C-alpha positions as a Markdown table, in Angstrom:
| # | Residue | x | y | z |
|---|---|---|---|---|
| 1 | Met | -13.0 | 19.2 | -0.5 |
| 2 | Lys | -15.0 | 16.0 | -0.6 |
| 3 | Thr | -11.9 | 13.9 | -1.0 |
| 4 | Arg | -10.2 | 15.6 | 2.0 |
| 5 | Leu | -13.3 | 14.9 | 4.1 |
| 6 | Leu | -13.4 | 11.3 | 3.1 |
| 7 | Met | -9.7 | 10.9 | 4.0 |
| 8 | Leu | -10.2 | 12.7 | 7.3 |
| 9 | Thr | -13.1 | 10.5 | 8.1 |
| 10 | Ala | -11.1 | 7.3 | 7.4 |
| 11 | Leu | -8.2 | 8.6 | 9.4 |
| 12 | Phe | -10.5 | 9.5 | 12.4 |
| 13 | Asn | -12.1 | 6.0 | 12.2 |
| 14 | Ala | -8.7 | 4.3 | 12.1 |
| 15 | Leu | -7.3 | 6.4 | 15.0 |
| 16 | Phe | -10.3 | 5.9 | 17.3 |
| 17 | Gly | -10.8 | 2.2 | 16.6 |
| 18 | Leu | -13.9 | 2.6 | 14.5 |
| 19 | Ala | -12.4 | 1.0 | 11.5 |
| 20 | His | -11.7 | -2.7 | 11.4 |
| 21 | Ala | -8.6 | -4.2 | 9.7 |
| 22 | Gly | -9.4 | -5.0 | 6.1 |
| 23 | Glu | -12.7 | -3.2 | 6.0 |
| 24 | Gly | -11.6 | 0.0 | 4.4 |
| 25 | Glu | -14.0 | 2.2 | 2.5 |
| 26 | Lys | -14.9 | 2.9 | -1.1 |
| 27 | Val | -13.8 | 6.3 | -2.3 |
| 28 | Ser | -13.1 | 8.1 | -5.6 |
| 29 | Tyr | -10.3 | 10.6 | -6.0 |
| 30 | Asp | -7.2 | 11.0 | -8.2 |
| 31 | Ala | -4.4 | 8.6 | -7.3 |
| 32 | Pro | -1.2 | 10.4 | -6.3 |
| 33 | Ala | 1.1 | 10.7 | -9.3 |
| 34 | Val | 4.4 | 10.1 | -7.4 |
| 35 | Ser | 7.6 | 8.3 | -8.1 |
| 36 | Gly | 10.1 | 6.5 | -5.9 |
| 37 | Ile | 13.1 | 4.2 | -6.0 |
| 38 | Asn | 12.6 | 0.5 | -6.0 |
| 39 | Gln | 14.7 | -2.2 | -4.3 |
| 40 | Asp | 17.0 | -2.2 | -7.4 |
| 41 | Gly | 17.6 | 1.5 | -7.3 |
| 42 | Glu | 15.4 | 2.1 | -10.3 |
| 43 | Thr | 12.8 | 4.9 | -10.5 |
| 44 | Val | 9.2 | 3.7 | -10.5 |
| 45 | Asn | 6.6 | 6.2 | -11.8 |
| 46 | Phe | 3.3 | 5.3 | -10.1 |
| 47 | Ala | 1.2 | 6.8 | -12.9 |
| 48 | Asp | 2.9 | 4.5 | -15.4 |
| 49 | Val | 2.1 | 1.5 | -13.1 |
| 50 | Tyr | -1.6 | 2.7 | -12.8 |
| 51 | Lys | -1.9 | 2.6 | -16.6 |
| 52 | Lys | -1.1 | -1.1 | -16.7 |
| 53 | Gly | -4.2 | -2.0 | -14.7 |
| 54 | Pro | -5.7 | -2.1 | -11.2 |
| 55 | Thr | -2.9 | -1.3 | -8.7 |
| 56 | Val | -2.5 | -2.2 | -5.1 |
| 57 | Val | -0.3 | 0.2 | -3.1 |
| 58 | Phe | 0.3 | -1.0 | 0.4 |
| 59 | Phe | 2.3 | 0.7 | 3.1 |
| 60 | Tyr | 4.0 | -1.1 | 5.9 |
| 61 | Pro | 6.0 | 0.1 | 8.9 |
| 62 | Lys | 9.3 | -1.8 | 8.5 |
| 63 | Ala | 10.7 | -4.4 | 6.2 |
| 64 | Asp | 11.2 | -7.9 | 7.6 |
| 65 | Thr | 9.2 | -7.5 | 10.7 |
| 66 | Pro | 6.5 | -10.0 | 11.7 |
| 67 | Gly | 3.3 | -8.0 | 10.7 |
| 68 | Cys | 4.9 | -6.5 | 7.6 |
| 69 | Thr | 6.1 | -9.9 | 6.5 |
| 70 | Lys | 2.6 | -11.4 | 6.9 |
| 71 | Gln | 1.1 | -8.5 | 4.8 |
| 72 | Ala | 3.7 | -8.8 | 2.1 |
| 73 | Cys | 3.5 | -12.6 | 1.9 |
| 74 | Ser | -0.3 | -12.5 | 1.8 |
| 75 | Leu | 0.0 | -10.5 | -1.4 |
| 76 | Arg | 2.9 | -12.8 | -2.6 |
| 77 | Asp | 0.9 | -15.9 | -2.1 |
| 78 | Ala | -2.1 | -14.5 | -4.1 |
| 79 | Phe | 0.0 | -12.7 | -6.7 |
| 80 | Ala | -0.7 | -15.2 | -9.5 |
| 81 | Asp | -4.4 | -15.0 | -8.9 |
| 82 | Leu | -4.3 | -11.1 | -8.7 |
| 83 | Ser | -2.2 | -11.0 | -11.9 |
| 84 | Lys | -5.0 | -12.9 | -13.7 |
| 85 | His | -7.1 | -9.8 | -13.0 |
| 86 | Gly | -4.3 | -7.5 | -14.3 |
| 87 | Val | -3.5 | -6.3 | -10.8 |
| 88 | Gln | -0.1 | -4.6 | -10.1 |
| 89 | Val | 1.3 | -4.4 | -6.6 |
| 90 | Leu | 3.6 | -1.9 | -5.0 |
| 91 | Gly | 4.8 | -2.0 | -1.4 |
| 92 | Val | 6.1 | 1.2 | 0.3 |
| 93 | Ser | 7.9 | 1.9 | 3.5 |
| 94 | Phe | 10.5 | 4.4 | 4.9 |
| 95 | Asp | 13.1 | 1.7 | 4.4 |
| 96 | Lys | 16.1 | 2.3 | 2.1 |
| 97 | Pro | 16.5 | 0.4 | -1.2 |
| 98 | Glu | 19.0 | -2.0 | 0.4 |
| 99 | Ala | 16.5 | -3.1 | 3.1 |
| 100 | Gln | 13.8 | -3.4 | 0.5 |
| 101 | Lys | 16.0 | -5.6 | -1.7 |
| 102 | Ala | 16.9 | -7.9 | 1.3 |
| 103 | Phe | 13.2 | -8.1 | 2.3 |
| 104 | Lys | 12.1 | -8.9 | -1.3 |
| 105 | Gly | 14.8 | -11.5 | -1.7 |
| 106 | Lys | 14.3 | -13.2 | 1.6 |
| 107 | Phe | 10.6 | -13.8 | 1.0 |
| 108 | Thr | 10.7 | -14.0 | -2.8 |
| 109 | Leu | 8.2 | -11.1 | -3.3 |
| 110 | Pro | 7.2 | -10.9 | -7.0 |
| 111 | Tyr | 6.5 | -7.1 | -7.0 |
| 112 | Asp | 8.4 | -3.9 | -6.4 |
| 113 | Leu | 9.1 | -2.5 | -3.0 |
| 114 | Ile | 9.5 | 1.2 | -3.0 |
| 115 | Ala | 11.9 | 3.0 | -0.7 |
| 116 | Asp | 10.5 | 6.2 | 0.7 |
| 117 | Pro | 13.1 | 7.4 | 3.3 |
| 118 | Glu | 11.9 | 11.1 | 3.0 |
| 119 | Gly | 8.2 | 10.1 | 3.3 |
| 120 | Lys | 7.1 | 11.9 | 0.1 |
| 121 | Ile | 5.0 | 8.9 | -1.0 |
| 122 | Val | 3.6 | 8.5 | 2.5 |
| 123 | Glu | 2.6 | 12.1 | 2.5 |
| 124 | Ala | 1.0 | 12.0 | -1.0 |
| 125 | Phe | -1.2 | 9.1 | 0.1 |
| 126 | Lys | -2.0 | 10.8 | 3.4 |
| 127 | Val | -0.7 | 7.8 | 5.3 |
| 128 | Glu | -0.3 | 8.4 | 9.0 |
| 129 | Lys | 3.3 | 8.5 | 10.3 |
| 130 | Met | 4.4 | 6.9 | 13.5 |
| 131 | Leu | 7.7 | 7.2 | 15.4 |
| 132 | Lys | 9.7 | 4.4 | 16.9 |
| 133 | Gly | 12.1 | 6.5 | 18.9 |
| 134 | Ile | 13.3 | 8.9 | 16.2 |
| 135 | Ile | 12.7 | 6.5 | 13.3 |
| 136 | Pro | 9.6 | 7.3 | 11.2 |
| 137 | Leu | 7.4 | 4.5 | 10.2 |
| 138 | Ala | 4.3 | 4.4 | 7.9 |
| 139 | Lys | 1.1 | 3.1 | 9.5 |
| 140 | Arg | -0.1 | -0.1 | 7.8 |
| 141 | Ser | -2.4 | 1.1 | 5.0 |
| 142 | Cys | -3.6 | -0.2 | 1.6 |
| 143 | Phe | -5.1 | 1.4 | -1.5 |
| 144 | Leu | -6.7 | 0.1 | -4.7 |
| 145 | Ile | -6.3 | 2.3 | -7.8 |
| 146 | Lys | -8.3 | 1.7 | -10.9 |
| 147 | Asp | -8.2 | 4.0 | -14.0 |
| 148 | Gly | -6.0 | 6.5 | -12.1 |
| 149 | Lys | -8.5 | 6.8 | -9.2 |
| 150 | Val | -8.2 | 5.5 | -5.7 |
| 151 | Val | -11.4 | 3.4 | -5.4 |
| 152 | Trp | -10.7 | 1.9 | -2.0 |
| 153 | Gln | -8.6 | 2.8 | 0.9 |
| 154 | Asp | -7.9 | 1.1 | 4.2 |
| 155 | Tyr | -6.1 | 3.1 | 6.9 |
| 156 | Ala | -6.3 | 0.0 | 9.2 |
| 157 | Ala | -5.0 | -2.6 | 6.7 |
| 158 | Ser | -4.8 | -6.2 | 7.7 |
| 159 | Thr | -1.7 | -8.3 | 7.8 |
| 160 | Asp | -2.2 | -11.9 | 6.8 |
| 161 | Lys | -5.6 | -11.2 | 5.1 |
| 162 | Gln | -4.4 | -8.4 | 2.9 |
| 163 | Ala | -4.9 | -10.3 | -0.3 |
| 164 | Glu | -8.4 | -11.5 | 0.7 |
| 165 | Asp | -9.4 | -7.9 | 1.3 |
| 166 | Ile | -8.1 | -6.9 | -2.2 |
| 167 | Lys | -9.9 | -9.8 | -3.9 |
| 168 | Arg | -13.2 | -8.9 | -2.1 |
| 169 | Val | -12.9 | -5.3 | -3.1 |
| 170 | Leu | -12.0 | -6.2 | -6.7 |
| 171 | Ala | -15.2 | -8.3 | -6.9 |
| 172 | Glu | -17.2 | -5.5 | -5.4 |
| 173 | Thr | -15.9 | -2.8 | -7.8 |
| 174 | Lys | -16.3 | -4.7 | -11.1 |
């Protein structure tokens, strides 16, 4: 019940402009144990990734669009530094594996991009869905998972400052 209340509060704040990009909030609830197909058509079990260390799961509306590219490249540019802290990164959108592969290759992204065309991962993380015509898009969001728990969530995730936000939260949650 407390978890649901925290998520509803964050969603309310994001929807009504009370949340600022990159601010997010500290939380504590079990991370969704979901799986999805990466850009290479391989199944990625999120729980297995969580076991490797702190994990950033970020959601973006559409591969290879300006804001999504800034968000993904922010994490790419800080990937070596994040890796020093054992951080894993997974990007998720409604795009199909082929679009994820093209996006990853074009911008040399060093982490998996997960295709979620049915929106199962989006639903598990309670990420808001938007529509562009009839095409579903995930609202830009970001989560930090440590020891199988979501410890920070941002339903108004930033674009070019995404890595800075994660580094700040990592330092605060040591």
